[in-house]
C-alpha positions as MATLAB code, in Angstrom:
seq = 'MQIQHEASGHKGAFYIEENGERLAEMIYTQAGDSRIIINHTEVSEALRGKNAGKQLVAASVEYARQHKLKILPLCPFAKSVFDKVKEYEDVLDK';
ca = [
     -76.280    0.660   19.896;
     -75.652   -1.363   22.636;
     -72.470   -3.769   22.601;
     -72.959   -6.999   24.377;
     -70.324  -10.003   25.116;
     -70.858  -13.225   25.645;
     -67.765  -15.993   26.463;
     -68.148  -19.776   26.634;
     -64.547  -21.628   27.108;
     -62.053  -20.365   24.759;
     -64.830  -18.792   22.450;
     -66.406  -15.462   22.449;
     -68.699  -12.649   20.791;
     -69.046   -8.942   20.925;
     -72.609   -8.487   19.283;
     -75.406   -6.238   19.005;
     -78.873   -7.559   19.245;
     -82.466   -5.794   18.559;
     -85.587   -7.538   19.414;
     -84.010  -10.672   19.985;
     -82.433  -10.727   16.443;
     -78.469  -10.590   16.593;
     -77.783   -8.085   13.763;
     -73.965   -7.823   14.261;
     -71.211   -9.947   15.460;
     -67.643  -10.391   16.075;
     -66.328  -13.640   17.166;
     -62.954  -14.150   18.701;
     -60.884  -17.345   20.492;
     -58.860  -17.025   23.403;
     -55.790  -18.209   22.679;
     -53.739  -18.977   26.220;
     -54.089  -16.699   29.102;
     -52.796  -13.329   27.258;
     -54.262  -13.440   23.740;
     -57.510  -13.218   21.865;
     -57.972  -13.723   18.203;
     -60.484  -12.228   16.386;
     -61.955  -14.507   13.715;
     -64.621  -13.111   12.068;
     -66.952   -9.824   11.960;
     -70.554   -9.473   10.392;
     -72.911   -6.690   10.391;
     -76.307   -6.989    8.760;
     -77.526   -4.589    6.056;
     -79.863   -2.929    8.841;
     -76.795   -1.625   10.285;
     -74.454   -0.930    7.462;
     -73.174    2.763    7.342;
     -73.679    3.160   11.330;
     -70.085    2.097   12.223;
     -71.387   -0.984   14.193;
     -68.331   -3.030   13.270;
     -66.093   -0.223   14.430;
     -68.200   -0.145   17.680;
     -67.446   -4.027   17.740;
     -63.739   -3.552   17.638;
     -63.704   -0.681   20.094;
     -65.736   -3.135   22.261;
     -62.872   -5.973   22.098;
     -59.869   -3.353   22.678;
     -61.313   -2.180   26.047;
     -62.047   -5.715   27.120;
     -58.293   -6.408   25.997;
     -57.560   -3.630   28.281;
     -59.364   -4.374   31.116;
     -58.133   -7.916   31.050;
     -54.448   -6.987   29.997;
     -54.840   -9.046   26.724;
     -53.632   -8.824   23.400;
     -55.156   -9.111   20.229;
     -54.473  -10.629   17.004;
     -57.132   -9.820   14.158;
     -57.170  -12.434   11.515;
     -60.198  -10.858   10.293;
     -59.575   -8.809    7.362;
     -62.255   -6.098    8.622;
     -60.780   -6.121   12.195;
     -57.244   -5.826   10.788;
     -58.069   -2.983    8.826;
     -59.501   -0.809   12.107;
     -56.503   -1.897   13.679;
     -54.245   -0.353   10.918;
     -56.272    2.864   10.833;
     -56.867    3.236   14.372;
     -53.279    4.053   15.815;
     -54.549    4.071   19.374;
     -55.260    0.360   19.457;
     -51.581   -0.318   19.261;
     -51.281   -0.900   22.679;
     -53.440   -3.879   22.888;
     -52.208   -5.556   19.237;
     -50.505   -8.735   19.279;
     -47.811   -7.892   16.516;
];
């Protein structure tokens, strides 16, 4: 699975697309110059059980590290991943 990223203005998404169809998506909003807010994560049935959602969160963490951003996970799924993966604490906006 290849994670792709798109951004337009203050909004963006990490997503997985196959054959022109978006099968998983995590939407975020950039808040200021130093923070992104994860608003929503959705994974289609076709990718259930393949850790697609966790891979989207991992991609957002890598992006945040590269751009020196903090992440505020308002999405319940993303928040649960941050709660479980202590290695992500460096980018967590507390």
